[in-house]
C-alpha positions, 0 to 999 in steps of 0.5 A: 645722788647715787649712794641714796639708790644704796639701801644700806644707805637707805636703811641707816638713814632710817635705823639713825632716825629711829635712834634719834626718837629713841634718845629724845626719850632719855631722862638728863644724864645721859648726853655723853651716850647720845652724843657718841650714838649719834656720831657712830650712827651718822658715820655709818650714812657718811662713810656709806655716801663717801665710799660710793663716790669713789672710783677705786674699789680699793678706796670704795672698800675702805669706806665701806669697812670704816662703815661696818666698824661704825655698825660695831660702835652703835651696837655696843651704844645699844648694849649701854643702852639696855644695861643703863635701862633706857631702852628694851630688849626688845628695841635693842634686839630689833634695832641690831637686827636692822644693823646687821641687815646693813652690815651684810648689804655693805660686806656684799658691796666690798666684793 
């Protein structure tokens, strides 16, 4: 598949894998946040894949914009994870840095 050759796609999947491991450590009672986080990070990878399959630049760009918006949503979930004491500020910073790199790659592909 062509999307698998995109670094932004492979990096978003890697972040999703790491987030899945992080969420597995959470105590009971945070299912609503883990569900939202899983939907948001999945949306990043899925919209990159779908956007890369589009032939028109406008449609491709639209899906990449949606992926970038989902990155912002994941970032907000990370802030909540930190606020609720579910992960360390260091981990949040590391994950946000990786997501920012994905966002920049998408921005480059949208031009």
